[in-house]
C-alpha positions as CSV (number, residue, x, y, z in Angstrom):
1,X,21.3,6.1,-3.7
2,X,19.9,6.9,-0.3
3,X,16.6,7.9,-1.8
4,X,16.4,4.7,-3.8
5,X,17.2,2.6,-0.8
6,X,14.7,4.4,1.3
7,X,11.9,4.0,-1.3
8,X,12.7,0.3,-1.7
9,X,13.1,-0.3,2.0
10,X,9.8,1.4,2.8
11,X,8.0,-0.8,0.2
12,X,9.5,-4.0,1.6
13,X,8.7,-3.1,5.2
14,X,5.2,-1.9,4.5
15,X,4.3,-5.0,2.5
16,X,5.7,-7.3,5.2
17,X,3.6,-5.4,7.8
18,X,0.4,-4.8,5.9
19,X,0.0,-7.6,3.4
20,X,2.2,-10.4,4.9
21,X,1.1,-9.5,8.4
22,X,-2.3,-7.8,8.8
23,X,-4.0,-9.0,5.6
24,X,-2.8,-12.6,5.9
25,X,-3.9,-12.6,9.6
26,X,-7.4,-11.3,8.7
27,X,-7.6,-13.7,5.7
28,X,-6.8,-16.7,8.0
29,X,-9.5,-15.6,10.4
30,X,-12.2,-15.9,7.8
31,X,-12.3,-12.5,6.3
32,X,-11.6,-13.8,2.8
33,X,-15.1,-13.3,1.4
34,X,-15.1,-11.0,-1.6
35,X,-17.0,-7.8,-2.1
36,X,-16.9,-6.5,-5.7
37,X,-13.6,-8.3,-6.4
38,X,-11.9,-7.2,-3.1
39,X,-11.6,-9.4,0.0
40,X,-12.8,-8.1,3.3
41,X,-9.2,-8.6,4.6
42,X,-7.9,-6.4,1.7
43,X,-10.5,-3.6,2.4
44,X,-9.6,-3.6,6.1
45,X,-5.9,-3.7,5.5
46,X,-6.0,-1.0,2.9
47,X,-8.0,1.2,5.4
48,X,-5.2,0.6,8.0
49,X,-2.6,1.4,5.3
50,X,-4.4,4.7,4.5
51,X,-4.8,5.6,8.2
52,X,-1.0,5.0,8.8
53,X,-0.2,7.4,5.8
54,X,-2.8,9.9,7.1
55,X,-1.4,10.0,10.6
56,X,2.2,10.3,9.3
57,X,1.8,12.4,6.2
58,X,-1.5,14.0,5.1
59,X,-5.1,12.9,4.7
60,X,-5.3,13.6,0.9
61,X,-2.2,11.5,0.5
62,X,-3.8,8.8,2.7
63,X,-6.7,8.6,0.2
64,X,-4.2,7.9,-2.6
65,X,-2.4,5.4,-0.4
66,X,-5.7,3.7,0.3
67,X,-6.4,3.2,-3.4
68,X,-2.9,1.9,-4.0
69,X,-3.4,-0.4,-1.0
70,X,-6.5,-1.9,-2.6
71,X,-4.5,-2.7,-5.7
72,X,-1.6,-4.2,-3.7
73,X,-4.0,-6.2,-1.6
74,X,-5.8,-7.5,-4.7
75,X,-2.5,-8.7,-6.0
76,X,-1.7,-10.4,-2.7
77,X,-5.1,-12.1,-2.5
78,X,-4.5,-13.6,-5.9
79,X,-0.7,-14.4,-5.6
80,X,-0.4,-15.1,-1.9
81,X,3.2,-14.0,-2.2
82,X,4.8,-10.8,-1.0
83,X,7.5,-10.3,-3.7
84,X,5.0,-9.1,-6.4
85,X,3.5,-6.7,-4.0
86,X,6.9,-5.4,-2.9
87,X,7.9,-4.9,-6.5
88,X,4.7,-3.1,-7.4
89,X,4.9,-1.0,-4.3
90,X,8.5,0.0,-5.0
91,X,7.6,0.8,-8.6
92,X,4.7,3.1,-7.3
93,X,7.1,4.8,-4.9
94,X,9.7,5.4,-7.6
95,X,7.1,6.8,-10.0
96,X,5.8,9.1,-7.2
97,X,9.3,10.3,-6.5
98,X,9.9,11.1,-10.2
99,X,6.6,12.9,-10.9
100,X,6.4,14.7,-7.6
101,X,8.6,17.7,-8.7
102,X,6.7,18.1,-11.9
103,X,3.5,19.5,-10.4
104,X,2.1,21.3,-7.4
105,X,1.3,18.5,-5.0
106,X,1.0,20.7,-2.0
107,X,-2.7,20.0,-1.7
108,X,-1.7,16.4,-0.9
109,X,0.6,17.5,1.9
110,X,3.5,15.8,0.0
């Protein structure tokens, strides 16, 4: 139960901070132009998301988080609501938690 709560709480807090906070703030300041289907606000927010994971976990894991962040940001750009991002993020965290023991992820620092 603790693991489930932690994974869900992390998803909620990260989405509030990154998508609802930083991405929305950048979007409102005119960084809504799209590059290859991704807004400037999304690319910058996903970079910050990856950096935060790199500084706290590992750089290979940060690269994975950056790609996930682009998907989450793309959903936020289209929905402009946090709950779909929170649900998707929580789902990604749960999948990660379940598959992590099945393989050697040491190269990710996980």
